[in-house]
C-alpha positions in Angstrom: 138.8 194.2 117.8 137.8 197.7 116.9 134.3 197.1 118.2 134.0 193.6 116.7 133.7 190.4 118.6 136.0 187.6 117.6 136.9 184.2 119.0 140.5 183.7 120.0 140.0 179.9 119.9 137.2 177.3 119.9 136.6 174.8 122.6 134.7 172.4 120.3 131.1 171.5 119.6 129.0 171.3 122.8 131.8 172.4 125.1 131.9 175.4 127.3 135.1 177.4 126.7 137.3 177.6 129.8 140.0 180.3 129.5 141.6 179.2 132.8 143.9 181.5 134.9 145.9 184.2 133.2 149.5 183.2 132.7 152.7 184.2 131.0 153.3 180.5 130.4 151.3 178.1 128.2 147.6 178.6 128.9 145.0 175.9 129.5 143.6 176.3 126.0 147.0 175.7 124.3 145.9 172.4 122.8 142.8 174.0 121.1 145.0 176.7 119.6 147.6 174.2 118.3 144.8 172.0 116.8 143.4 175.0 114.9 146.9 176.0 113.7 147.6 172.5 112.5 144.2 172.2 110.8 145.2 175.1 108.5 148.7 173.7 107.9 147.6 170.1 107.3 143.8 170.0 106.5 141.3 172.9 106.2 139.8 175.5 108.5 137.2 178.2 108.4 138.2 181.7 109.8 135.7 184.4 110.2 137.4 187.7 109.3 134.3 189.8 108.8 135.9 192.5 111.0 138.1 193.5 108.0 137.3 197.0 106.6 135.8 196.7 103.1 135.1 199.5 100.6 133.6 199.5 97.1 135.2 202.1 94.8 133.2 202.7 91.6 133.2 205.1 88.7 135.1 205.8 85.5 138.0 207.3 87.5 138.1 204.7 90.2 141.1 202.9 88.7 143.0 206.1 88.3 142.4 207.2 91.9 143.4 203.9 93.4 146.5 203.6 91.1 147.7 207.0 92.4 147.2 206.0 96.0 148.7 202.5 95.6 152.4 201.8 95.3 151.7 198.5 93.5 150.0 198.1 90.1 146.3 197.7 91.0 144.6 198.8 87.8 145.6 195.9 85.5 143.4 193.1 84.3 140.0 192.6 85.8 139.4 189.7 88.2 142.6 190.1 90.1 143.5 190.9 93.7 146.7 192.9 94.4 148.5 193.4 97.7 149.7 197.0 98.0 150.7 199.8 100.4 149.6 203.4 100.5 152.4 205.9 101.3 152.6 209.5 102.2 154.7 212.1 100.4 157.7 211.2 102.6 157.6 207.6 101.3 156.6 206.0 104.6 153.6 203.7 105.1 150.1 204.9 105.7 148.2 201.6 104.9 148.7 198.0 104.0 145.8 196.4 102.1 144.5 194.7 99.1 142.7 196.0 96.0 140.6 193.7 93.9 139.7 194.9 90.4 136.2 193.6 89.6 135.9 195.5 86.2 137.1 198.7 84.8 134.8 200.8 87.0 134.5 198.7 90.1 137.1 197.8 92.8 137.0 196.3 96.3 139.5 197.6 98.9 140.1 195.5 102.0 142.1 196.8 105.0 142.5 195.7 108.6 139.9 196.7 111.2 142.3 198.9 113.1 143.0 200.9 109.9 139.3 201.2 108.9 138.7 205.0 109.4 142.3 206.0 108.4 142.0 204.1 105.1 138.5 205.5 104.5 139.6 209.1 105.1 142.6 208.8 102.8 140.5 207.2 100.1 137.7 209.9 100.2 140.2 212.7 100.2 142.0 211.2 97.2 138.8 211.2 95.1 138.5 214.9 95.0 136.5 215.9 91.9 137.2 212.6 90.1 134.3 210.5 88.9 134.7 207.9 91.7 132.4 207.0 94.6 133.4 205.2 97.9 130.9 203.0 99.7 131.8 201.5 103.1 130.3 197.9 102.8 132.0 196.5 105.9 128.8 195.8 107.9 127.0 194.4 104.9 129.7 192.0 103.8 130.9 189.0 105.8 134.3 187.6 105.1 134.9 183.9 105.6 138.3 182.5 104.8 138.7 178.8 103.7 142.3 177.9 104.2 144.5 174.8 104.1 145.7 172.0 101.7 142.2 170.6 101.5 140.5 174.0 100.9 140.1 173.4 97.2 138.5 170.0 97.8 136.1 171.5 100.3 135.0 174.3 98.0 134.7 172.0 95.0 132.2 170.0 97.2 129.9 173.1 97.4 130.2 174.8 94.1 130.3 173.8 90.4 133.0 176.3 89.5 136.4 175.2 88.2 138.9 175.8 91.0 142.0 174.4 89.2 145.2 176.3 88.9 144.5 176.9 85.2 141.0 178.3 85.8 141.5 179.9 89.2 145.1 180.8 89.7 146.7 182.5 92.7 145.5 186.1 93.0 142.4 185.5 90.8 138.9 186.8 91.8 135.7 185.1 90.7 132.1 185.0 91.6 131.0 181.6 92.9 127.7 180.0 93.9 127.8 178.4 97.4 124.5 176.9 98.4 121.9 179.6 97.7 124.4 182.4 97.8 126.6 184.2 95.3 129.9 185.1 96.8 133.1 186.9 95.6 136.0 184.5 96.0 139.6 185.7 95.9 142.4 183.2 95.9 144.7 184.7 98.4 146.0 183.9 101.9 147.1 185.7 105.1 148.0 182.3 106.7 150.5 180.9 104.2 148.5 178.0 102.7 146.3 177.3 99.7 143.1 179.1 100.3 140.3 181.5 99.3 138.7 184.5 101.0 134.9 184.6 100.5 133.0 187.9 100.6 129.4 187.1 101.3 126.3 189.3 101.7 125.8 189.5 105.4 122.2 188.1 105.3 123.6 184.9 103.7 126.7 184.5 105.8 125.3 182.0 108.3 123.9 179.9 105.4 127.3 179.8 103.6 129.1 179.0 106.9 126.7 176.1 107.7 127.0 174.8 104.1 130.8 174.7 104.4 130.8 173.1 107.9 128.5 170.3 106.7 130.4 169.6 103.5 133.7 169.9 105.4 133.0 167.1 107.9 134.6 164.5 105.7 137.7 166.8 105.4 138.0 167.4 109.1 137.2 171.1 108.8 137.3 173.1 112.0 136.8 176.8 112.9 140.0 178.7 113.7 140.3 181.8 115.8 142.5 184.8 116.2 145.3 183.1 118.1 145.8 180.8 115.1 145.6 183.8 112.8 148.6 185.3 114.6 150.7 182.1 114.8 150.1 181.2 111.2 150.8 184.6 109.7 154.0 185.1 111.8 155.4 181.8 110.7 155.1 183.1 107.2 156.4 186.5 108.1 153.2 188.3 107.0 153.0 191.8 108.3 150.2 193.5 110.3 149.9 197.3 110.0 149.8 198.8 113.5 151.9 196.0 114.9 154.8 195.3 112.6 154.4 198.3 110.4 153.7 202.0 111.1 154.0 205.4 109.5 157.7 205.7 110.4 158.7 202.7 108.1 159.3 202.5 104.4 158.4 199.5 102.2 162.1 199.0 101.7 162.9 198.6 105.4 160.0 196.3 106.0 160.7 193.9 103.1 157.8 195.1 101.0 159.8 196.4 98.0 158.4 193.6 95.9 155.0 195.3 96.1 156.3 198.6 94.6 155.6 199.1 90.9 158.3 201.7 90.3 157.6 202.5 86.7 153.8 202.2 86.4 152.1 205.1 84.4 151.2 208.0 86.6 153.5 207.0 89.5 152.1 207.0 93.0 152.1 209.1 96.1 155.5 208.9 97.8 157.3 207.6 94.7 159.9 210.4 94.5 160.9 210.1 98.2 161.1 206.3 98.0 163.1 206.4 94.8 165.7 208.5 96.6 166.1 205.7 99.1 166.0 202.7 96.7 169.7 202.4 96.0 170.9 203.3 99.5 172.1 200.5 101.8 169.5 199.4 104.4 170.5 200.3 107.9 167.2 199.1 109.4 165.2 196.0 108.4 162.2 194.1 109.7 163.4 190.5 110.2 161.8 187.3 111.3 163.0 185.9 114.6 162.5 182.4 115.9 163.9 181.0 119.2 166.1 178.0 119.2 164.4 176.6 122.3 160.8 175.2 122.3 159.7 176.3 125.7 160.1 180.2 126.0 157.2 182.3 124.7 157.3 185.7 123.1 154.6 188.4 123.3 155.7 191.9 122.2 158.6 194.4 122.8 161.2 191.8 123.9 164.8 193.2 123.3 166.7 191.6 120.4 170.5 191.3 120.7 173.2 190.7 118.2 176.6 189.7 119.8 175.4 190.9 123.1 174.3 194.4 122.0 170.6 195.4 121.8 169.8 196.3 118.1 166.0 196.2 118.2 162.9 194.7 119.7 160.1 192.3 118.8 157.1 194.1 117.2 154.7 191.2 117.4 155.1 187.5 118.2 153.3 184.3 118.7 154.1 180.6 118.9 155.1 178.8 115.7 153.7 175.3 116.1 155.1 174.3 112.7 158.5 175.8 113.3 158.5 174.4 116.9 159.3 177.5 118.8 158.1 181.1 119.5 158.4 183.4 116.4 158.1 187.1 115.8 159.0 190.0 113.7 161.6 192.6 114.9 162.9 195.8 113.5 166.7 195.8 113.9 169.2 198.6 113.4 172.6 198.0 112.0 173.9 201.4 112.8 176.6 202.2 110.2 176.4 198.6 108.8 174.2 197.4 106.0 171.5 195.0 107.3 171.5 192.1 104.9 171.6 188.3 105.0 175.3 188.1 105.6 175.1 190.5 108.6 172.3 188.4 110.0 174.3 185.2 109.5 177.5 186.5 111.0 175.9 187.6 114.3 175.0 185.7 117.5 171.4 186.4 118.1 169.4 186.4 121.3 166.1 187.6 122.6 165.7 188.8 126.2 162.6 187.2 127.7 161.9 188.5 131.2 165.6 189.0 131.9 166.8 185.7 130.5 168.6 185.6 127.1 167.6 182.9 124.7 169.4 182.0 121.5 167.5 182.8 118.2 167.7 182.7 114.5 166.9 185.6 112.2 166.0 185.8 108.6 164.9 188.3 105.9 163.0 185.6 104.1 160.0 183.7 105.5 161.1 180.7 107.6 158.0 178.8 106.5 157.7 178.0 102.8 159.9 180.7 101.5 159.3 179.7 97.9 155.5 180.0 98.3 154.9 176.5 96.9 152.1 175.7 99.2 150.0 178.8 98.5 150.3 178.1 94.7 149.6 174.4 95.0 
């Protein structure tokens, strides 16, 4: 991944991974993948995401610079992480990331590995002559995600910090002590469960990982790889820039309008162009698609049909072990018709998989935990 090594799945302690033959069907390591997926949904798992691009932005104008770049309100109270997009002047997407405000003059920006240099370039250009300084801390900062219903219990076993909802609510950022290390913990998820992302000085990453693995034995903790990352996030309908999103899309078409702070002071890059589109009917929309049969698999670019007519294609896909079938995200085009929940419900949906059409369901809302009750538990 962009020069980083990452495990797709784990064979288990003391076992040699066997990827088996390449296949368009279920691979030999299917059971390992499913076990990691279910560990996140039902227990707790550790996921190494150190490949994520990470930048410190510091200085008295740091908040102003990031606020202008970001469509969401990122310069509010300290100790808070905010999901946001960066747009261009045409109102389409240039980046999809998080901004954590540590204090009035210090912020952490985290983006995907594939967007690393693009985000860095836009950020450095935006600084101009402002009193703000950008440091790429990707290589010096490990990221370890602790995710699942038992994640709070596991972290409580290794830190004295109060992790209750009252003391550490969703989207909060706090510094914790884990073993001999001080780590930045943000209560956020890309997998759709209760969880925390830990940002750890690289020299202490192995120590923190071992501490969590040892403490987690009684909770059944297991490592989870990139295949589980994909299946978990797609069940929840979470987007991935470069797969589901690109610079031809607007936040409105991709279901990200909730992350736009229309009236924040100073506005943001692309606001005027996006404002002109806000009240227009959506003719395109990114929708979640799940097959009605359990056996077929989805990968990428499969045609999506409504009432026998091709209206879009799968942008990314995986297998939803919790949903019980292959799941993906597709951009669909209604032509002259508004794409809304009624239009989706009134259609007969199919996905063409290798020349065979399979019935499917579509939704604008996440098919897994649409009310976000699990991540706020």
